N, CA, C and O atoms as a Tripos MOL2 file, in Angstrom:
@<TRIPOS>MOLECULE
protein
  176   175    44     0     0
PROTEIN
NO_CHARGES

@<TRIPOS>ATOM
      1 N         136.8760  -38.0650   70.3080 N.3       1 UNK1
      2 CA        137.0470  -39.3800   70.8240 C.3       1 UNK1
      3 C         138.5170  -39.8780   70.5080 C.2       1 UNK1
      4 O         139.1150  -39.5800   69.4730 O.2       1 UNK1
      5 N         138.9910  -40.6120   71.4440 N.am      2 UNK2
      6 CA        140.3190  -41.2820   71.0730 C.3       2 UNK2
      7 C         140.1840  -42.7400   70.8960 C.2       2 UNK2
      8 O         140.5950  -43.5330   71.7430 O.2       2 UNK2
      9 N         139.5940  -43.1060   69.7690 N.am      3 UNK3
     10 CA        139.1810  -44.5660   69.2900 C.3       3 UNK3
     11 C         140.5200  -45.3190   69.1920 C.2       3 UNK3
     12 O         140.4480  -46.5310   69.3930 O.2       3 UNK3
     13 N         141.6660  -44.8280   68.9320 N.am      4 UNK4
     14 CA        142.8440  -45.5500   68.5120 C.3       4 UNK4
     15 C         143.6400  -45.7370   69.8770 C.2       4 UNK4
     16 O         144.5440  -46.5720   69.9030 O.2       4 UNK4
     17 N         143.3310  -44.9710   71.0390 N.am      5 UNK5
     18 CA        143.9090  -44.9330   72.3200 C.3       5 UNK5
     19 C         145.4750  -44.4940   72.1900 C.2       5 UNK5
     20 O         146.4160  -45.1200   72.6770 O.2       5 UNK5
     21 N         145.5560  -43.3350   71.4620 N.am      6 UNK6
     22 CA        146.9570  -42.6910   71.3550 C.3       6 UNK6
     23 C         147.0500  -41.6940   72.1890 C.2       6 UNK6
     24 O         146.0180  -41.2230   72.6670 O.2       6 UNK6
     25 N         148.2270  -41.2110   72.5030 N.am      7 UNK7
     26 CA        148.4240  -40.0650   73.4230 C.3       7 UNK7
     27 C         148.3310  -38.5810   72.5300 C.2       7 UNK7
     28 O         149.2370  -38.2740   71.7560 O.2       7 UNK7
     29 N         147.3370  -37.8630   72.7030 N.am      8 UNK8
     30 CA        147.2890  -36.6380   72.0860 C.3       8 UNK8
     31 C         147.6940  -35.5570   72.7780 C.2       8 UNK8
     32 O         147.1690  -35.3470   73.8720 O.2       8 UNK8
     33 N         148.6040  -34.7560   72.3230 N.am      9 UNK9
     34 CA        149.2350  -33.7870   73.1690 C.3       9 UNK9
     35 C         148.2350  -32.3800   72.9660 C.2       9 UNK9
     36 O         147.9780  -31.8940   71.8640 O.2       9 UNK9
     37 N         147.7880  -31.9030   74.1510 N.am     10 UNK10
     38 CA        147.0490  -30.7480   74.2740 C.3      10 UNK10
     39 C         147.8980  -29.5670   74.3250 C.2      10 UNK10
     40 O         147.6400  -28.6060   73.6000 O.2      10 UNK10
     41 N         148.8760  -29.5590   75.1110 N.am     11 UNK11
     42 CA        149.6570  -28.2560   75.4070 C.3      11 UNK11
     43 C         150.9540  -28.6570   75.6810 C.2      11 UNK11
     44 O         151.1080  -29.6450   76.3990 O.2      11 UNK11
     45 N         152.1060  -27.9520   75.1500 N.am     12 UNK12
     46 CA        153.4240  -28.0830   75.4080 C.3      12 UNK12
     47 C         153.8790  -26.9220   76.2500 C.2      12 UNK12
     48 O         153.5640  -25.7960   75.8660 O.2      12 UNK12
     49 N         154.5270  -27.0490   77.2670 N.am     13 UNK13
     50 CA        155.2470  -26.1240   78.1450 C.3      13 UNK13
     51 C         156.7070  -26.4090   78.2530 C.2      13 UNK13
     52 O         157.1470  -27.5480   78.4120 O.2      13 UNK13
     53 N         157.4460  -25.3310   78.1620 N.am     14 UNK14
     54 CA        158.9440  -25.3240   78.3240 C.3      14 UNK14
     55 C         159.3560  -24.4270   79.4540 C.2      14 UNK14
     56 O         158.8870  -23.2960   79.5780 O.2      14 UNK14
     57 N         160.2020  -24.9200   80.2440 N.am     15 UNK15
     58 CA        160.7840  -24.0540   81.3900 C.3      15 UNK15
     59 C         162.2690  -24.4050   81.6320 C.2      15 UNK15
     60 O         162.7550  -25.4540   81.2090 O.2      15 UNK15
     61 N         162.9630  -23.4960   82.3200 N.am     16 UNK16
     62 CA        164.3280  -23.7000   82.3770 C.3      16 UNK16
     63 C         164.5500  -24.0090   84.0320 C.2      16 UNK16
     64 O         164.1760  -23.2260   84.9050 O.2      16 UNK16
     65 N         165.0970  -25.0450   84.2420 N.am     17 UNK17
     66 CA        165.5680  -25.5280   85.8020 C.3      17 UNK17
     67 C         166.8370  -25.2110   85.9710 C.2      17 UNK17
     68 O         167.7470  -25.8910   85.4970 O.2      17 UNK17
     69 N         167.0480  -23.9720   86.7760 N.am     18 UNK18
     70 CA        168.4170  -23.5400   87.1230 C.3      18 UNK18
     71 C         169.1350  -24.3330   88.2410 C.2      18 UNK18
     72 O         170.3410  -24.1680   88.4250 O.2      18 UNK18
     73 N         168.4470  -25.1460   88.9500 N.am     19 UNK19
     74 CA        169.0110  -26.0090   89.9160 C.3      19 UNK19
     75 C         169.8730  -27.2040   89.3540 C.2      19 UNK19
     76 O         170.7150  -27.7730   90.0500 O.2      19 UNK19
     77 N         169.5990  -27.5490   88.0270 N.am     20 UNK20
     78 CA        170.3550  -28.6320   87.3380 C.3      20 UNK20
     79 C         171.2780  -28.0470   86.1870 C.2      20 UNK20
     80 O         171.6510  -28.7120   85.2200 O.2      20 UNK20
     81 N         171.5790  -26.7920   86.4030 N.am     21 UNK21
     82 CA        172.5260  -26.1960   85.4490 C.3      21 UNK21
     83 C         171.8310  -25.6790   84.2730 C.2      21 UNK21
     84 O         172.3110  -25.8970   83.1600 O.2      21 UNK21
     85 N         170.8370  -25.0700   84.3980 N.am     22 UNK22
     86 CA        170.0310  -24.3220   83.2800 C.3      22 UNK22
     87 C         169.5580  -25.4040   82.3080 C.2      22 UNK22
     88 O         169.8290  -25.2480   81.1180 O.2      22 UNK22
     89 N         168.8540  -26.5240   82.7130 N.am     23 UNK23
     90 CA        168.4710  -27.4850   81.7650 C.3      23 UNK23
     91 C         167.0580  -27.2060   81.3930 C.2      23 UNK23
     92 O         166.2210  -26.8330   82.2160 O.2      23 UNK23
     93 N         166.8240  -27.3900   80.1730 N.am     24 UNK24
     94 CA        165.4860  -27.0480   79.5500 C.3      24 UNK24
     95 C         164.6250  -28.3160   79.6600 C.2      24 UNK24
     96 O         164.9900  -29.4180   79.2520 O.2      24 UNK24
     97 N         163.4430  -28.0540   80.2500 N.am     25 UNK25
     98 CA        162.5420  -29.2050   80.5440 C.3      25 UNK25
     99 C         161.1800  -28.9090   79.9200 C.2      25 UNK25
    100 O         160.5630  -27.8630   80.1220 O.2      25 UNK25
    101 N         160.7130  -30.0240   79.0610 N.am     26 UNK26
    102 CA        159.4500  -30.0030   78.5360 C.3      26 UNK26
    103 C         158.3740  -30.6160   79.1630 C.2      26 UNK26
    104 O         158.5210  -31.8030   79.4540 O.2      26 UNK26
    105 N         157.1380  -29.9770   79.4840 N.am     27 UNK27
    106 CA        156.0960  -30.5620   80.1540 C.3      27 UNK27
    107 C         154.9320  -30.5650   79.1750 C.2      27 UNK27
    108 O         154.5480  -29.5480   78.5960 O.2      27 UNK27
    109 N         154.3460  -31.8790   79.0120 N.am     28 UNK28
    110 CA        153.3830  -32.0960   78.1500 C.3      28 UNK28
    111 C         151.9730  -32.2680   78.9040 C.2      28 UNK28
    112 O         151.9260  -32.9520   79.9260 O.2      28 UNK28
    113 N         150.9020  -31.6820   78.4250 N.am     29 UNK29
    114 CA        149.4880  -31.9500   78.7830 C.3      29 UNK29
    115 C         148.7720  -32.7090   77.8140 C.2      29 UNK29
    116 O         148.6360  -32.2440   76.6820 O.2      29 UNK29
    117 N         148.2650  -33.8940   78.1370 N.am     30 UNK30
    118 CA        147.5180  -34.7440   77.2930 C.3      30 UNK30
    119 C         146.0460  -34.6520   77.3340 C.2      30 UNK30
    120 O         145.4750  -34.1770   78.3150 O.2      30 UNK30
    121 N         145.4160  -35.0900   76.3020 N.am     31 UNK31
    122 CA        143.8820  -35.1160   76.3640 C.3      31 UNK31
    123 C         143.5500  -36.2990   77.0860 C.2      31 UNK31
    124 O         144.4890  -37.0180   77.4280 O.2      31 UNK31
    125 N         142.2430  -36.6760   77.4170 N.am     32 UNK32
    126 CA        141.7150  -37.6280   78.2060 C.3      32 UNK32
    127 C         141.9590  -38.8570   77.2390 C.2      32 UNK32
    128 O         141.9590  -38.6780   76.0210 O.2      32 UNK32
    129 N         142.1520  -40.0250   77.7570 N.am     33 UNK33
    130 CA        142.4190  -41.1730   77.1740 C.3      33 UNK33
    131 C         141.0740  -41.6860   76.6340 C.2      33 UNK33
    132 O         140.9310  -41.8510   75.4230 O.2      33 UNK33
    133 N         140.0840  -41.9410   77.5080 N.am     34 UNK34
    134 CA        138.7640  -42.3160   77.0240 C.3      34 UNK34
    135 C         137.6000  -41.5460   77.4020 C.2      34 UNK34
    136 O         137.4590  -41.1260   78.5510 O.2      34 UNK34
    137 N         136.7900  -41.3520   76.5110 N.am     35 UNK35
    138 CA        135.5830  -40.5570   76.8470 C.3      35 UNK35
    139 C         134.2740  -41.4760   76.7280 C.2      35 UNK35
    140 O         134.1730  -42.3550   75.8730 O.2      35 UNK35
    141 N         133.3620  -41.2050   77.5980 N.am     36 UNK36
    142 CA        132.1060  -42.1320   77.6360 C.3      36 UNK36
    143 C         130.9820  -41.1510   77.1860 C.2      36 UNK36
    144 O         130.7720  -40.0370   77.6660 O.2      36 UNK36
    145 N         130.3390  -41.7230   76.2430 N.am     37 UNK37
    146 CA        129.3170  -40.9320   75.7040 C.3      37 UNK37
    147 C         127.8510  -41.5800   76.2110 C.2      37 UNK37
    148 O         127.5800  -42.7670   76.0340 O.2      37 UNK37
    149 N         127.0800  -40.7670   76.7720 N.am     38 UNK38
    150 CA        125.7400  -41.2160   77.4520 C.3      38 UNK38
    151 C         124.6420  -40.3380   76.7320 C.2      38 UNK38
    152 O         124.7620  -39.1180   76.6240 O.2      38 UNK38
    153 N         123.6110  -41.0190   76.2700 N.am     39 UNK39
    154 CA        122.4680  -40.3440   75.7430 C.3      39 UNK39
    155 C         121.1860  -40.8140   76.2650 C.2      39 UNK39
    156 O         121.0510  -41.9960   76.5820 O.2      39 UNK39
    157 N         120.2100  -39.9470   76.3790 N.am     40 UNK40
    158 CA        118.9770  -40.2500   76.8930 C.3      40 UNK40
    159 C         117.8160  -39.7000   76.1660 C.2      40 UNK40
    160 O         117.6430  -38.4930   75.9930 O.2      40 UNK40
    161 N         117.0550  -40.5950   75.7620 N.am     41 UNK41
    162 CA        115.8750  -40.0780   74.8860 C.3      41 UNK41
    163 C         114.5190  -40.3400   75.5760 C.2      41 UNK41
    164 O         114.2310  -41.4760   75.9540 O.2      41 UNK41
    165 N         113.7110  -39.3230   75.7370 N.am     42 UNK42
    166 CA        112.3600  -39.3860   76.3780 C.3      42 UNK42
    167 C         111.4280  -39.0000   75.3400 C.2      42 UNK42
    168 O         111.5640  -38.0000   74.6340 O.2      42 UNK42
    169 N         110.4070  -39.8920   75.2710 N.am     43 UNK43
    170 CA        109.2970  -39.6090   74.2830 C.3      43 UNK43
    171 C         107.9810  -39.5090   75.0830 C.2      43 UNK43
    172 O         107.7310  -40.2770   76.0130 O.2      43 UNK43
    173 N         107.2060  -38.5920   74.7040 N.am     44 UNK44
    174 CA        105.8150  -38.5720   75.3720 C.3      44 UNK44
    175 C         104.7860  -39.1540   74.5980 C.2      44 UNK44
    176 O         103.6350  -39.1930   75.0310 O.2      44 UNK44
@<TRIPOS>BOND
     1     1     2 1
     2     2     3 1
     3     3     4 2
     4     3     5 am
     5     5     6 1
     6     6     7 1
     7     7     8 2
     8     7     9 am
     9     9    10 1
    10    10    11 1
    11    11    12 2
    12    11    13 am
    13    13    14 1
    14    14    15 1
    15    15    16 2
    16    15    17 am
    17    17    18 1
    18    18    19 1
    19    19    20 2
    20    19    21 am
    21    21    22 1
    22    22    23 1
    23    23    24 2
    24    23    25 am
    25    25    26 1
    26    26    27 1
    27    27    28 2
    28    27    29 am
    29    29    30 1
    30    30    31 1
    31    31    32 2
    32    31    33 am
    33    33    34 1
    34    34    35 1
    35    35    36 2
    36    35    37 am
    37    37    38 1
    38    38    39 1
    39    39    40 2
    40    39    41 am
    41    41    42 1
    42    42    43 1
    43    43    44 2
    44    43    45 am
    45    45    46 1
    46    46    47 1
    47    47    48 2
    48    47    49 am
    49    49    50 1
    50    50    51 1
    51    51    52 2
    52    51    53 am
    53    53    54 1
    54    54    55 1
    55    55    56 2
    56    55    57 am
    57    57    58 1
    58    58    59 1
    59    59    60 2
    60    59    61 am
    61    61    62 1
    62    62    63 1
    63    63    64 2
    64    63    65 am
    65    65    66 1
    66    66    67 1
    67    67    68 2
    68    67    69 am
    69    69    70 1
    70    70    71 1
    71    71    72 2
    72    71    73 am
    73    73    74 1
    74    74    75 1
    75    75    76 2
    76    75    77 am
    77    77    78 1
    78    78    79 1
    79    79    80 2
    80    79    81 am
    81    81    82 1
    82    82    83 1
    83    83    84 2
    84    83    85 am
    85    85    86 1
    86    86    87 1
    87    87    88 2
    88    87    89 am
    89    89    90 1
    90    90    91 1
    91    91    92 2
    92    91    93 am
    93    93    94 1
    94    94    95 1
    95    95    96 2
    96    95    97 am
    97    97    98 1
    98    98    99 1
    99    99   100 2
   100    99   101 am
   101   101   102 1
   102   102   103 1
   103   103   104 2
   104   103   105 am
   105   105   106 1
   106   106   107 1
   107   107   108 2
   108   107   109 am
   109   109   110 1
   110   110   111 1
   111   111   112 2
   112   111   113 am
   113   113   114 1
   114   114   115 1
   115   115   116 2
   116   115   117 am
   117   117   118 1
   118   118   119 1
   119   119   120 2
   120   119   121 am
   121   121   122 1
   122   122   123 1
   123   123   124 2
   124   123   125 am
   125   125   126 1
   126   126   127 1
   127   127   128 2
   128   127   129 am
   129   129   130 1
   130   130   131 1
   131   131   132 2
   132   131   133 am
   133   133   134 1
   134   134   135 1
   135   135   136 2
   136   135   137 am
   137   137   138 1
   138   138   139 1
   139   139   140 2
   140   139   141 am
   141   141   142 1
   142   142   143 1
   143   143   144 2
   144   143   145 am
   145   145   146 1
   146   146   147 1
   147   147   148 2
   148   147   149 am
   149   149   150 1
   150   150   151 1
   151   151   152 2
   152   151   153 am
   153   153   154 1
   154   154   155 1
   155   155   156 2
   156   155   157 am
   157   157   158 1
   158   158   159 1
   159   159   160 2
   160   159   161 am
   161   161   162 1
   162   162   163 1
   163   163   164 2
   164   163   165 am
   165   165   166 1
   166   166   167 1
   167   167   168 2
   168   167   169 am
   169   169   170 1
   170   170   171 1
   171   171   172 2
   172   171   173 am
   173   173   174 1
   174   174   175 1
   175   175   176 2
@<TRIPOS>SUBSTRUCTURE
     1 UNK1         2 RESIDUE 1 A UNK
     2 UNK2         6 RESIDUE 1 A UNK
     3 UNK3        10 RESIDUE 1 A UNK
     4 UNK4        14 RESIDUE 1 A UNK
     5 UNK5        18 RESIDUE 1 A UNK
     6 UNK6        22 RESIDUE 1 A UNK
     7 UNK7        26 RESIDUE 1 A UNK
     8 UNK8        30 RESIDUE 1 A UNK
     9 UNK9        34 RESIDUE 1 A UNK
    10 UNK10       38 RESIDUE 1 A UNK
    11 UNK11       42 RESIDUE 1 A UNK
    12 UNK12       46 RESIDUE 1 A UNK
    13 UNK13       50 RESIDUE 1 A UNK
    14 UNK14       54 RESIDUE 1 A UNK
    15 UNK15       58 RESIDUE 1 A UNK
    16 UNK16       62 RESIDUE 1 A UNK
    17 UNK17       66 RESIDUE 1 A UNK
    18 UNK18       70 RESIDUE 1 A UNK
    19 UNK19       74 RESIDUE 1 A UNK
    20 UNK20       78 RESIDUE 1 A UNK
    21 UNK21       82 RESIDUE 1 A UNK
    22 UNK22       86 RESIDUE 1 A UNK
    23 UNK23       90 RESIDUE 1 A UNK
    24 UNK24       94 RESIDUE 1 A UNK
    25 UNK25       98 RESIDUE 1 A UNK
    26 UNK26      102 RESIDUE 1 A UNK
    27 UNK27      106 RESIDUE 1 A UNK
    28 UNK28      110 RESIDUE 1 A UNK
    29 UNK29      114 RESIDUE 1 A UNK
    30 UNK30      118 RESIDUE 1 A UNK
    31 UNK31      122 RESIDUE 1 A UNK
    32 UNK32      126 RESIDUE 1 A UNK
    33 UNK33      130 RESIDUE 1 A UNK
    34 UNK34      134 RESIDUE 1 A UNK
    35 UNK35      138 RESIDUE 1 A UNK
    36 UNK36      142 RESIDUE 1 A UNK
    37 UNK37      146 RESIDUE 1 A UNK
    38 UNK38      150 RESIDUE 1 A UNK
    39 UNK39      154 RESIDUE 1 A UNK
    40 UNK40      158 RESIDUE 1 A UNK
    41 UNK41      162 RESIDUE 1 A UNK
    42 UNK42      166 RESIDUE 1 A UNK
    43 UNK43      170 RESIDUE 1 A UNK
    44 UNK44      174 RESIDUE 1 A UNK
């Protein structure tokens, strides 16, 4: 859970963009910002 609403990086990807003069570009993948927990309890 992300209770403090921070950006948590899941994955870092780097690639080179040759169109802009061999510039190194970083691409970050973040975790979900908020998760909803649902529970259901059935009793007989």
